[in-house]
MARTI-37809 format. One record per residue (C-alpha): residue number from 1; x, y, z. Coordinates in steps of 0.25 Angstrom, whole numbers, plus 5000, padded with zeros to 4 digits. Example, Ala and Ser with C-alpha at 12.3 -4.5 7.8 and 13.67 -1.06 7.14 Angstrom:
BEGIN
k_X_Y_Z
1_5049_4982_5031
2_5055_4996_5029
This chain:
BEGIN
k_X_Y_Z
1_5000_5000_5000
2_5005_5014_4996
3_4998_5027_4996
4_5002_5041_4995
5_4999_5045_5009
6_4996_5060_5012
7_5002_5066_5025
8_4993_5076_5030
9_4994_5087_5041
10_4984_5088_5052
11_4977_5100_5045
12_4974_5091_5033
13_4963_5084_5039
14_4954_5088_5027
15_4963_5080_5017
16_4962_5068_5026
17_4947_5069_5027
18_4946_5070_5012
19_4955_5058_5010
20_4946_5050_5020
21_4933_5054_5012
22_4939_5049_4999
23_4942_5035_5005
24_4956_5038_5010
25_4964_5033_5022
26_4969_5043_5031
27_4978_5042_5044
28_4974_5053_5054
29_4977_5055_5069
30_4968_5052_5080
31_4971_5054_5095
32_4973_5039_5097
33_4981_5035_5084
34_4982_5039_5070
35_4970_5033_5062
36_4970_5027_5048
37_4956_5033_5043
38_4946_5031_5032
39_4932_5034_5030
40_4924_5025_5038
41_4912_5025_5028
42_4922_5020_5017
43_4925_5005_5017
44_4936_5006_5007
45_4943_5017_5014
46_4942_5009_5027
47_4947_4997_5021
48_4959_5005_5016
49_4962_5008_5031
50_4965_4993_5033
51_4974_4992_5021
52_4982_5004_5026
53_4984_4998_5039
54_4985_4983_5036
55_4973_4982_5046
56_4965_4969_5047
57_4951_4972_5041
58_4944_4967_5053
59_4950_4977_5062
60_4940_4989_5063
61_4943_5003_5062
62_4939_5015_5071
63_4929_5024_5065
64_4932_5039_5069
65_4921_5049_5069
66_4921_5064_5072
67_4911_5065_5084
68_4899_5058_5091
69_4889_5064_5080
70_4895_5054_5070
71_4894_5042_5079
72_4881_5037_5074
73_4887_5037_5060
74_4897_5026_5064
75_4890_5018_5075
76_4876_5013_5076
77_4868_5014_5089
78_4879_5019_5097
79_4875_5017_5112
80_4875_5026_5124
81_4889_5022_5129
82_4895_5023_5115
83_4890_5038_5114
84_4895_5041_5128
85_4909_5035_5125
86_4910_5044_5113
87_4904_5056_5120
88_4914_5055_5132
89_4927_5050_5125
90_4926_5056_5111
91_4933_5062_5103
92_4944_5053_5109
93_4950_5039_5109
94_4938_5030_5110
95_4932_5021_5100
96_4918_5015_5102
97_4913_5002_5094
98_4899_5002_5090
99_4889_4997_5079
100_4894_5001_5065
101_4886_5011_5057
102_4884_5005_5043
103_4891_5017_5036
104_4904_5013_5042
105_4913_5005_5032
106_4915_4990_5036
107_4930_4991_5034
108_4930_5002_5045
109_4925_4992_5055
110_4932_4979_5051
111_4918_4975_5046
112_4912_4974_5060
113_4898_4979_5063
114_4905_4989_5074
115_4913_5001_5072
116_4923_5008_5081
117_4921_5023_5082
118_4928_5034_5089
119_4929_5050_5088
120_4944_5054_5088
121_4949_5066_5095
122_4961_5070_5087
123_4959_5083_5079
124_4965_5077_5066
125_4955_5065_5066
126_4943_5074_5070
127_4947_5084_5058
128_4947_5073_5048
129_4934_5067_5053
130_4927_5080_5052
131_4932_5083_5038
132_4930_5069_5033
133_4916_5068_5038
134_4916_5053_5039
135_4920_5043_5050
136_4934_5038_5049
137_4938_5024_5051
138_4952_5023_5056
139_4961_5013_5063
140_4975_5017_5068
141_4984_5021_5057
142_4995_5010_5059
143_4998_4998_5051
144_4990_4987_5057
145_4996_4981_5070
146_5006_4993_5072
147_5006_5004_5082
148_4996_5015_5079
149_5002_5028_5074
150_5000_5040_5084
151_5009_5050_5076
152_5009_5055_5062
153_5022_5049_5059
154_5018_5035_5064
155_5005_5036_5055
156_5013_5040_5043
157_5023_5028_5045
158_5011_5019_5046
159_5002_5024_5035
160_5009_5032_5025
161_5007_5026_5011
162_4995_5018_5016
163_4985_5029_5018
164_4980_5041_5011
165_4984_5052_5021
166_4990_5053_5035
167_4986_5066_5043
168_4995_5071_5054
169_4988_5072_5067
170_5000_5072_5076
171_5002_5062_5088
172_4990_5055_5093
173_4987_5059_5108
174_4981_5046_5113
175_4990_5036_5105
176_4982_5023_5107
177_4970_5019_5099
178_4956_5022_5105
179_4949_5015_5115
180_4938_5006_5108
181_4925_5002_5115
182_4912_4996_5113
183_4899_4998_5122
184_4889_4988_5126
185_4879_4986_5137
186_4884_4999_5144
187_4898_4994_5144
188_4910_5000_5136
189_4920_4989_5132
190_4934_4993_5128
191_4939_4985_5115
192_4952_4993_5114
193_4958_5002_5126
194_4962_5016_5123
195_4963_5030_5129
196_4949_5030_5133
197_4950_5020_5145
198_4940_5011_5152
199_4942_5019_5164
200_4938_5032_5156
201_4926_5026_5150
202_4921_5020_5164
203_4923_5034_5171
204_4917_5043_5160
205_4905_5034_5156
206_4903_5026_5168
207_4901_5013_5160
208_4907_4999_5161
209_4919_4997_5153
210_4926_4984_5149
211_4937_4979_5140
212_4933_4970_5129
213_4938_4956_5126
214_4946_4953_5114
215_4934_4948_5106
216_4926_4960_5108
217_4937_4969_5103
218_4936_4964_5089
219_4927_4976_5086
220_4938_4986_5090
221_4949_4991_5082
222_4963_4988_5086
223_4961_4975_5094
224_4960_4963_5085
225_4974_4963_5078
226_4988_4965_5082
227_4990_4980_5085
228_5001_4991_5089
229_5013_4982_5087
230_5026_4990_5082
231_5037_4983_5075
232_5045_4981_5088
233_5041_4970_5098
234_5033_4977_5109
235_5035_4972_5124
236_5024_4978_5132
237_5027_4976_5147
238_5023_4981_5161
239_5032_4991_5168
240_5039_4980_5177
241_5043_4972_5164
242_5049_4984_5156
243_5064_4983_5161
244_5064_4967_5160
245_5058_4968_5147
246_5069_4978_5142
247_5080_4969_5147
248_5074_4957_5141
249_5072_4963_5128
250_5086_4969_5128
251_5092_4955_5130
252_5084_4949_5119
253_5088_4959_5109
254_5103_4958_5113
255_5102_4943_5110
256_5095_4945_5097
257_5104_4955_5089
258_5095_4954_5077
259_5084_4961_5084
260_5083_4976_5085
261_5089_4980_5098
262_5080_4992_5100
263_5070_4991_5112
264_5060_5002_5114
265_5054_5005_5127
266_5041_5012_5131
267_5038_5015_5145
268_5028_5022_5154
269_5032_5032_5164
270_5047_5029_5167
271_5059_5028_5157
272_5069_5017_5157
273_5084_5021_5154
274_5087_5021_5139
275_5097_5011_5133
276_5103_5009_5120
277_5093_4997_5118
278_5080_5005_5122
279_5072_5016_5118
280_5062_5021_5128
281_5049_5029_5127
282_5043_5033_5140
283_5028_5038_5142
284_5025_5045_5155
285_5010_5041_5155
286_5001_5030_5149
287_4994_5041_5140
288_5008_5045_5134
289_5011_5030_5132
290_4998_5028_5125
291_5000_5040_5116
292_5014_5036_5112
293_5014_5021_5112
294_5012_5018_5097
295_5022_5029_5093
296_5032_5024_5103
297_5031_5010_5097
298_5032_5015_5083
299_5044_5023_5087
300_5051_5011_5092
301_5048_5004_5079
302_5055_5016_5072
303_5067_5015_5080
304_5068_5000_5077
305_5065_4994_5091
306_5063_4979_5091
307_5056_4979_5105
308_5047_4989_5112
309_5045_4987_5127
310_5033_4995_5132
311_5028_4997_5146
312_5014_4994_5148
313_5005_5005_5155
314_4996_5002_5167
315_4984_4993_5163
316_4973_5004_5165
317_4968_5016_5158
318_4975_5020_5146
319_4986_5010_5149
320_4976_4999_5145
321_4976_5004_5131
322_4991_5005_5130
323_4993_4991_5136
324_4983_4986_5125
325_4991_4992_5114
326_5004_4987_5120
327_4999_4973_5121
328_4995_4973_5107
329_5009_4980_5103
330_5016_4968_5110
331_5007_4958_5103
332_4998_4955_5115
333_4985_4957_5107
């Protein structure tokens, strides 16, 4: 696949919108990650998303809309909790799955009867949606299985030559894909954790919140196939295992001279001493780690690291989402 990809500045959202209206595929920034977008009413355009990514066709996309007024254009019979979720947490990194409106292209939903919908907060995404006047189906703009791009540079590296245009929206502030939920019988079920946490939903809506099992997650984007894996081998370990894992990995690399000796380290809170064998990135908070995780993994690939050792954050709040992505990056699907 080879296309003449146009690189656009953030002010050129009108060009991006026109390309989408003409059946094109455009990469644009959201607050979570960069998305790979097409007109959600155009089945051929949506199928081009899958070709550009090398994405399995049964993996649904998220359909992005401008505001709650457009909700009934994409979801049939949205219930009271669905509307409350959008009212409280949107625009923002929350996706709700509901019954698909007949106008939505089958390819956008992986031929499912459900559709995953969210209202993005990023100004660039909102400008494009406003100008395009149609919902935009958009998974993350990575090659299938790789870390999602959260910077313009990473989006260009992943998709230049594969799409019609890439628009510069700067760095994504959240850095992880959105929380995906369903609603049923007064309960919110989390299919994919993200920045809108179970604790936040319980506190703001006063409803029961549960985490779905693997079978239930099939209607959610980003849960059914290998995801978020860089070229380097990822070792995601608890804090107490960081130093032993570094020592063991250094030993393994010394006995295998044909392997790249570079080791990348990603830590939360405290920095370890640098050595000639390690590169270290330290995040002071879980929020900072979430925002910078994918770009850090990609940066270590750029540096030729063979292994990346990552400290797992605590298993609650936003840490739940970061742990989910790290487990997938480490091959623990």
